[in-house]
C-alpha positions in Angstrom: -12.4 -185.6 142.0 -15.3 -187.8 140.9 -16.3 -187.6 137.2 -19.9 -187.0 138.3 -18.9 -183.9 140.3 -20.9 -180.8 139.5 -18.4 -178.1 138.5 -19.4 -174.5 137.9 -17.1 -172.8 135.4 -17.5 -169.0 135.7 -16.6 -167.2 132.6 -17.1 -170.2 130.3 -17.4 -168.0 127.2 -14.0 -166.5 127.6 -10.7 -167.8 126.3 -9.8 -169.5 129.6 -13.2 -170.6 130.6 -13.9 -172.2 127.2 -10.6 -174.0 127.3 -11.4 -175.3 130.8 -14.8 -176.6 129.6 -13.1 -178.4 126.7 -10.5 -180.0 128.9 -13.1 -181.1 131.5 -15.3 -182.7 128.9 -12.3 -184.5 127.3 -11.6 -186.1 130.6 -15.1 -187.3 131.3 -16.4 -184.5 133.4 -19.9 -183.8 131.9 -21.8 -182.4 134.9 -20.8 -178.8 134.2 -22.7 -175.7 135.2 -22.4 -172.5 133.2 -24.2 -169.2 133.0 -23.8 -166.3 130.6 -23.6 -162.8 132.1 -27.2 -162.1 131.0 -28.3 -165.2 132.9 -26.3 -164.5 136.1 -24.9 -161.1 136.9 -21.9 -161.9 139.1 -21.8 -158.3 140.3 -25.2 -158.8 142.0 -24.8 -160.4 145.4 -28.4 -161.5 145.5 -28.3 -163.2 142.1 -25.0 -165.0 143.0 -26.4 -166.1 146.4 -29.6 -167.5 144.8 -27.5 -169.3 142.1 -25.3 -171.1 144.7 -28.3 -172.0 146.9 -30.1 -173.6 143.9 -27.2 -175.3 142.1 -25.0 -176.4 145.1 -21.9 -177.0 142.9 -19.2 -179.4 144.2 -16.4 -177.3 142.8 -15.9 -173.9 141.1 -13.3 -172.8 138.6 -13.5 -169.0 138.6 -12.3 -167.6 135.3 -14.7 -164.7 135.1 -13.3 -161.1 135.0 -13.5 -157.8 133.5 -10.3 -157.6 131.4 -8.6 -155.2 129.0 -5.3 -153.9 127.8 -3.2 -151.1 129.3 -5.4 -148.3 127.9 -8.6 -149.7 129.3 -7.0 -150.5 132.7 -5.5 -147.1 133.0 -8.6 -145.2 131.7 -11.3 -147.1 133.8 -9.6 -148.2 137.1 -12.7 -147.7 139.2 -14.8 -150.0 137.0 -12.0 -152.6 136.9 -11.7 -152.6 140.6 -15.4 -152.5 141.5 -16.6 -155.1 139.0 -13.8 -157.6 139.6 -14.0 -157.2 143.4 -17.7 -157.7 143.4 -17.7 -160.7 141.1 -15.1 -162.6 142.9 -16.1 -161.7 146.4 -19.8 -162.6 145.7 -18.8 -166.0 144.3 -16.2 -166.9 146.9 -18.4 -165.9 149.8 -21.5 -167.7 148.4 -19.5 -170.8 147.6 -18.3 -170.9 151.2 -21.7 -170.2 152.6 -23.2 -173.0 150.6 -20.4 -175.4 151.5 -18.9 -175.8 148.0 -16.1 -178.4 148.4 -13.5 -176.7 146.2 -12.9 -173.3 144.8 -10.1 -172.5 142.3 -9.7 -168.8 141.7 -7.8 -167.4 138.7 -5.6 -164.4 139.1 -2.9 -162.9 136.9 0.8 -162.4 136.8 0.1 -158.6 137.2 -0.4 -159.2 140.9 3.3 -159.2 141.4 5.3 -155.9 142.0 6.5 -153.8 139.1 10.1 -154.3 140.2 9.7 -158.0 141.1 12.8 -160.3 140.8 13.0 -162.2 137.6 11.7 -164.9 137.4 8.9 -163.9 139.8 8.4 -166.3 142.7 5.1 -166.5 144.5 6.6 -165.1 147.7 7.4 -161.7 146.1 3.7 -160.8 146.4 3.1 -157.5 148.2 6.9 -156.8 148.7 6.9 -153.5 146.7 4.8 -151.2 144.4 2.5 -152.6 141.7 2.6 -151.4 138.1 0.4 -148.3 138.2 -1.3 -148.8 134.8 -3.1 -151.9 136.0 -3.0 -151.4 139.8 -6.8 -151.5 140.2 -7.1 -154.9 138.4 -4.1 -156.3 140.3 -5.5 -155.2 143.7 -8.8 -156.9 142.9 -7.1 -160.1 142.0 -4.9 -159.9 145.1 -8.0 -159.5 147.2 -9.6 -162.6 145.7 -6.4 -164.7 146.2 -6.2 -163.5 149.8 -9.9 -164.1 150.6 -9.5 -167.7 149.4 -6.4 -168.1 151.5 -8.1 -166.6 154.6 -11.1 -168.8 154.3 -8.8 -171.8 153.9 -6.8 -170.9 157.0 -9.8 -170.0 159.2 -12.3 -172.7 158.1 -10.1 -175.4 156.6 -11.9 -175.2 153.2 -10.1 -176.1 150.0 -10.1 -172.7 148.4 -7.0 -171.9 146.4 -5.7 -169.9 143.5 -3.7 -170.1 140.3 -1.8 -167.2 138.6 -1.4 -167.7 134.9 1.2 -165.9 132.7 0.5 -164.3 129.3 -2.0 -166.6 127.6 -3.0 -167.2 123.9 -4.9 -169.6 121.9 -8.4 -170.4 120.7 -10.9 -167.7 121.5 -8.3 -164.9 121.8 -9.0 -161.2 121.1 -7.4 -160.2 117.8 -8.5 -156.6 117.8 -5.8 -154.5 116.1 -5.6 -152.0 119.1 -7.1 -153.7 122.1 -5.5 -157.1 122.0 -2.3 -158.3 123.6 1.0 -158.6 121.8 0.8 -162.2 120.4 -2.7 -162.1 118.8 -2.0 -158.5 117.6 1.1 -159.7 115.8 -0.8 -162.6 114.2 -3.3 -160.2 112.8 -0.8 -157.7 111.6 1.4 -160.2 109.9 -1.6 -161.9 108.2 -2.9 -158.6 106.9 0.5 -157.6 105.7 0.9 -160.9 103.8 -2.5 -160.5 102.3 -1.8 -157.0 101.2 1.7 -157.9 99.8 3.4 -155.4 102.2 7.2 -155.2 102.1 7.5 -154.7 105.9 5.8 -154.8 109.3 6.9 -152.4 111.9 6.8 -153.4 115.6 7.1 -151.0 118.6 10.2 -150.5 120.5 13.6 -152.1 120.3 12.3 -155.7 120.2 14.4 -156.6 123.2 11.8 -156.9 126.0 11.2 -160.5 126.9 7.8 -162.1 127.6 6.5 -165.5 128.7 3.6 -167.2 126.9 1.4 -170.2 127.7 -1.1 -171.8 125.4 -4.6 -171.7 127.0 -5.1 -175.4 126.6 -2.0 -176.0 128.7 -3.4 -173.7 131.3 -6.6 -175.7 131.4 -4.6 -178.9 131.9 -2.7 -177.3 134.7 -5.8 -176.1 136.5 -7.3 -179.6 136.4 -4.0 -181.0 137.7 -4.3 -178.5 140.7 -7.9 -179.6 141.3 -6.8 -183.2 141.7 -4.2 -182.3 144.4 -5.2 -183.0 147.9 -3.1 -180.2 149.4 -2.4 -177.6 146.7 -0.5 -174.3 147.5 -2.7 -171.3 148.5 -1.6 -169.8 145.2 0.8 -171.0 142.5 2.2 -169.6 139.2 1.2 -171.4 136.1 3.5 -170.6 133.1 5.8 -172.1 130.5 9.0 -171.2 132.3 10.5 -169.8 129.1 10.5 -166.3 127.7 11.3 -164.9 124.3 12.3 -161.4 123.0 9.5 -159.6 121.2 11.7 -159.3 118.0 12.2 -163.1 118.0 8.5 -163.6 118.7 7.6 -161.5 115.7 9.9 -163.7 113.6 8.2 -166.9 114.7 4.7 -165.3 114.0 5.9 -164.2 110.6 7.2 -167.7 109.8 3.9 -169.3 110.8 1.8 -166.9 108.9 3.9 -167.0 105.8 5.1 -163.4 105.8 8.5 -163.1 104.1 8.9 -159.3 104.2 11.1 -157.2 106.5 10.5 -156.7 110.2 11.2 -153.2 111.3 11.6 -151.7 114.7 10.2 -148.3 115.7 12.6 -147.4 118.5 10.8 -144.1 119.2 8.0 -146.2 120.8 8.2 -147.4 124.4 9.4 -150.9 125.3 7.6 -151.4 128.5 9.0 -153.7 131.3 12.3 -155.3 130.1 11.4 -158.7 131.3 8.4 -160.4 132.7 8.9 -164.1 133.6 7.3 -166.2 136.3 9.1 -168.7 138.5 7.2 -171.9 137.8 9.4 -174.2 139.9 6.6 -174.7 142.5 4.1 -176.2 140.1 6.8 -178.1 138.2 7.9 -179.7 141.5 4.3 -180.7 142.1 4.5 -182.7 138.9 3.0 -180.5 136.2 4.6 -179.0 133.1 3.2 -177.6 129.8 3.2 -179.7 126.6 2.6 -177.2 123.8 5.7 -175.6 122.3 5.5 -171.9 121.3 5.7 -172.4 117.5 3.1 -175.2 117.6 0.9 -173.1 119.8 1.1 -170.1 117.5 0.2 -172.3 114.5 -3.0 -173.5 116.3 -3.7 -169.9 117.3 -3.4 -168.8 113.6 -5.8 -171.5 112.6 -8.3 -170.1 115.2 -7.7 -166.6 113.8 -8.4 -167.8 110.2 -11.6 -169.6 111.4 -12.8 -166.4 113.2 -12.0 -164.3 110.1 -13.9 -166.7 107.8 -16.9 -166.7 110.2 -17.0 -162.9 110.5 -16.4 -162.9 114.2 -13.4 -160.6 114.2 -13.7 -157.0 115.2 -12.1 -154.5 112.8 
């Protein structure tokens, strides 16, 4: 792709979108188009259509979404389905209508079945039931993926998708209740260290295994996919390695400097025993992540401290 290409990054203020913008600029792509949600309501078909008519981007990286944890997904499934479906369908349709040359849609590993084989290959999509707690979000993401694939097959346009694993890094959400496991652990261990606590208790047995990818690695992977002449319709983007939650807690404690005890509350649920994506397809295409987990957690902790000092963290 030419360095002068006009690239619209949807969701540029989020963790993924901001990482994509940083990565693009570092590689000399400076003709970026961004809009805040107040400037462009992606749920509005008319606003999105006008935007694409006026801007005529050469490429789109679609990282915009309504996101949330298990509680939010399970409590507001109608909003999660409607808003995500409208945002992505409006953008994909308008991009095609206005002859955008390339569209890269971002999904999520939650598109795969609850009982998917481990690691999860791309071809296990729609082979069995989804996880009920985030089914609405998953169905919306599957629809975006499929719409891109249908347009590609029917009109020979280069619309394709990437499915990231669990992400972390600069710009993450460190809310004590609403954040995902890794940023939540960073905050809990930091606060325990500051308070001089003797122990930190984590939920469950500590045995479930999860895969993590630094958001800067994801951004590199997305740009790699944009440079491919014939990318897959959709492809997993992950680290290819998982870690037990108890071991993850140990790494976070070490990085943060917490030397107390790590306790397990086995009365609390574990969740899915294992959630690892099969990344062999993107690896065989020539891409692999560079940032190790401990190194990545250290950079995430620096981001947490920076957010704390600037007063940006929600209590």
